[in-house]
Every structure is written in C-alpha cells, then in structure tokens.
C-alpha positions as CSV (number, residue, x, y, z in Angstrom):
1,M,-32.0,10.7,58.6
2,I,-30.4,7.7,60.3
3,D,-30.7,9.6,63.6
4,A,-34.4,10.2,63.1
5,L,-34.9,6.5,62.3
6,A,-32.9,5.5,65.4
7,A,-35.1,7.8,67.5
8,R,-38.2,6.3,66.1
9,V,-37.0,2.7,66.8
10,R,-36.1,3.7,70.4
11,G,-39.5,5.3,70.8
12,F,-41.2,2.1,69.5
13,Q,-39.2,0.1,71.9
14,T,-40.3,2.3,74.8
15,V,-43.9,1.9,73.7
16,I,-43.5,-1.9,73.6
17,T,-41.9,-2.1,77.0
18,R,-44.3,0.3,78.8
19,A,-47.6,-0.7,77.1
20,T,-50.4,-2.0,79.4
21,L,-53.1,-4.6,78.6
22,E,-56.1,-2.3,78.5
23,P,-55.0,0.1,75.8
24,L,-53.7,-2.9,73.8
25,L,-57.1,-4.6,74.1
26,V,-58.9,-1.4,72.9
27,R,-56.6,-1.3,69.8
28,I,-57.3,-5.0,69.2
29,G,-61.0,-4.1,69.4
30,V,-60.5,-1.4,66.8
31,F,-58.9,-3.9,64.5
32,G,-61.4,-6.6,65.2
33,A,-64.4,-4.3,64.5
34,L,-62.9,-3.1,61.2
35,A,-61.9,-6.6,60.1
36,F,-65.5,-7.7,60.7
37,A,-66.7,-4.6,58.8
38,V,-64.5,-5.7,55.9
39,A,-65.8,-9.2,56.1
40,V,-69.4,-8.0,55.9
41,A,-68.7,-5.4,53.3
42,V,-67.0,-7.4,50.6
43,P,-67.9,-10.9,49.3
44,F,-66.0,-13.9,50.8
45,D,-64.2,-14.7,47.4
46,L,-62.7,-11.3,47.4
47,L,-61.5,-11.7,51.0
48,I,-59.5,-14.9,50.1
49,S,-58.1,-13.4,46.9
50,R,-55.1,-11.2,46.5
51,Y,-57.1,-8.3,47.8
52,G,-57.6,-9.9,51.3
53,V,-54.3,-8.8,52.9
54,P,-54.6,-5.1,51.7
55,L,-58.2,-5.0,53.1
56,L,-56.9,-6.3,56.5
57,L,-54.1,-3.8,56.5
58,V,-56.8,-1.1,56.0
59,A,-58.4,-2.5,59.1
60,A,-55.0,-2.6,61.0
61,L,-53.9,1.0,60.4
62,P,-56.4,2.7,62.6
63,A,-55.5,0.2,65.5
64,I,-51.9,1.2,65.1
65,A,-52.6,5.0,64.7
66,P,-56.0,5.9,66.1
67,R,-55.3,9.6,66.2
68,G,-55.6,11.5,63.0
69,A,-57.2,10.6,59.8
70,A,-56.5,6.8,59.7
71,P,-59.9,5.7,61.3
72,T,-61.9,8.0,59.0
73,L,-60.0,7.0,55.9
74,A,-60.3,3.3,56.7
75,M,-64.0,3.6,57.3
76,I,-64.6,5.5,54.0
77,G,-62.5,2.8,52.2
78,I,-64.6,0.0,53.7
79,V,-67.9,1.8,52.8
80,G,-66.5,2.5,49.3
81,A,-65.7,-1.3,48.9
82,W,-69.2,-2.2,50.0
83,V,-70.8,0.3,47.5
84,L,-68.5,-1.0,44.7
85,T,-69.2,-4.7,45.4
86,T,-72.9,-4.3,45.8
87,S,-73.3,-2.0,42.8
88,R,-71.2,-4.2,40.5
89,S,-72.6,-7.5,41.5
90,G,-76.2,-6.4,41.0
91,E,-77.4,-8.4,43.9
92,R,-80.1,-7.2,46.3
93,I,-78.9,-5.3,49.3
94,E,-79.4,-7.5,52.3
95,L,-80.6,-5.8,55.5
96,W,-78.4,-7.9,57.8
97,R,-75.3,-7.0,55.9
98,L,-76.1,-3.3,56.0
99,L,-76.9,-3.4,59.7
100,G,-73.8,-5.4,60.4
101,L,-71.6,-3.1,58.4
102,A,-73.1,0.0,60.2
103,A,-72.7,-1.7,63.7
104,F,-69.1,-2.7,63.1
105,L,-68.2,0.7,61.8
106,Y,-69.8,2.4,64.8
107,L,-68.0,0.1,67.3
108,A,-64.7,0.7,65.4
109,H,-65.4,4.5,65.6
110,S,-66.2,4.4,69.3
111,L,-63.1,2.2,70.2
112,A,-60.8,4.3,68.0
113,A,-62.0,7.4,69.8
114,L,-61.1,5.8,73.1
115,A,-57.8,4.5,71.8
116,A,-56.9,8.0,70.6
117,V,-57.2,9.5,74.1
118,L,-55.9,6.5,76.0
119,P,-52.2,6.5,76.5
120,Y,-50.5,3.3,75.7
121,D,-49.2,2.9,79.3
122,A,-52.5,3.8,81.0
123,V,-53.9,1.6,83.8
124,V,-57.6,1.4,83.2
125,A,-60.1,-0.4,85.4
126,P,-61.9,-3.2,83.5
127,E,-65.3,-1.6,84.5
128,V,-64.5,1.5,82.5
129,L,-63.9,-0.5,79.3
130,A,-67.0,-2.7,80.0
131,R,-69.2,0.4,80.4
132,W,-67.8,2.0,77.2
133,I,-68.4,-1.1,75.2
134,A,-71.9,-1.5,76.8
135,R,-72.9,2.1,75.8
136,A,-71.7,1.4,72.2
137,V,-73.7,-1.8,72.0
138,V,-76.8,0.0,73.3
139,V,-76.4,2.6,70.6
140,V,-75.9,-0.1,67.9
141,I,-79.1,-2.0,69.1
142,A,-81.2,1.2,69.2
143,A,-80.0,2.3,65.8
144,A,-80.7,-1.1,64.3
145,A,-84.2,-1.2,65.8
146,I,-84.9,2.3,64.4
147,G,-83.5,1.3,61.0
148,V,-85.6,-1.9,60.8
149,I,-88.7,0.0,61.8
150,L,-88.1,2.7,59.2
151,V,-87.5,0.1,56.5
152,A,-90.7,-1.7,57.6
153,I,-92.8,1.5,57.5
154,A,-91.4,2.3,54.0
155,G,-92.3,-1.1,52.7
156,V,-90.0,-3.9,51.5
157,G,-88.1,-3.5,48.2
158,G,-87.8,-0.9,45.5
159,D,-86.6,2.7,45.4
160,R,-89.4,3.7,47.8
161,T,-87.6,1.8,50.6
162,L,-84.3,3.3,49.9
163,L,-85.6,6.9,49.7
164,A,-87.7,6.5,52.9
165,A,-84.8,4.9,54.8
166,A,-82.4,7.7,53.6
167,V,-84.8,10.5,54.5
168,G,-85.7,8.9,57.8
169,G,-82.0,8.4,58.7
170,L,-81.3,12.0,57.7
171,V,-84.1,13.3,59.9
172,V,-82.9,11.2,62.8
173,A,-79.2,12.4,62.4
174,V,-80.2,16.1,62.0
175,G,-82.5,15.8,65.1
176,L,-79.9,14.1,67.3
177,A,-77.3,16.6,66.2
178,G,-79.6,19.4,67.1
179,L,-80.5,17.8,70.4
180,L,-76.8,17.3,71.3
181,G,-76.0,20.9,70.3
182,W,-78.8,22.2,72.4
183,L,-77.7,20.0,75.4
184,S,-74.1,21.1,75.1
185,R,-75.0,24.9,75.1
186,R,-77.4,24.3,78.1
187,R,-74.6,22.8,80.3
188,V,-72.3,25.7,79.9
C-alpha cells in the first residue's frame, strides 16, 4: 500500500513538472464554467454558507479528473441543486438564470471533453483553443436564441410555457440527434 501511494506521488510530481500551459488553461476553464454554473444554480446565501466549499469542490473535481464520470456527476449535482433550490423557495423561475445555467454547463461539458483527450504535457496552438471556445459560444448563443423564441411562442408564464418549452426542446434535441446520426452514417 505504501508503494502504491509512493508511485502515485511520483506520478503526480511528474505531471506537475511536465504540464504545459494550454491543458492547464482548459482545466481552469472547466472549473470556472462549473463554478459559474453553481453560482447561477443556487442562491447567494447558500454559496456563502457552509455549503459553499463543498459546492466548489464539486466544480473542481471534473477539472482535476475530466475523464470518466466526474463531469457528468458534477453536472447532475448542479442541476439537482438548482431544481431543489427553485422548487423549495417557490420563487418564479427566471429565464436568465436558466439560460445561464445551461450555457455554463454546456461550456463545462465542451471543455471537459477537450481536457479528457488533451494530454497534460501537450503543446497546443492558441488558435486551436480559441476556435474550440468560439464554436462552443456559437452553440450557446444559438441555443439561447432558440430557447427564447420557443418561450415567446408559448407565451409567458404558467404551465403552458413549461410544457411548450419542454416539448420544443425535446423535438429539437431528437431532430439534432437524428441529423447527426444521419451525417455520421453518410460520411462512412
């Protein structure tokens, strides 16, 4: 057991000495996006309470270990915290908070995917990272625009809005999944 621990410490030292700036920036981006998602998902008084540090640790775990289930579990936990805080407080769901949460979760997901395949000692041109982030931002803006349009079409307030937004989002998600599946079969 001590040998295994010593091997992990040596491995961690190797990672620290060989790490380059770009993979580190991507992991900082994962943490930042998830930290902002936490800040949007839960009320400010909960962030400054004793729950603030565990919530930030949830945001830090995918940045440390982007491969595996950590990003998914963190995002599910953040969405669960949002659902609990909005359902218990009884306050009206604000569109800007919902769009902000979705945007930060998507950016975290995209950056975690990049961090998972990017070796810690990789040398990456800044243009590559800039294009990756630009594509993610375009997706966020397009999704926000479609979401706002669907909510506007459904009308403001009430169960009708939530139902129409949910059905519209489901139709768009299934349509995009079908389109991507068709495109991937077509290229082969």
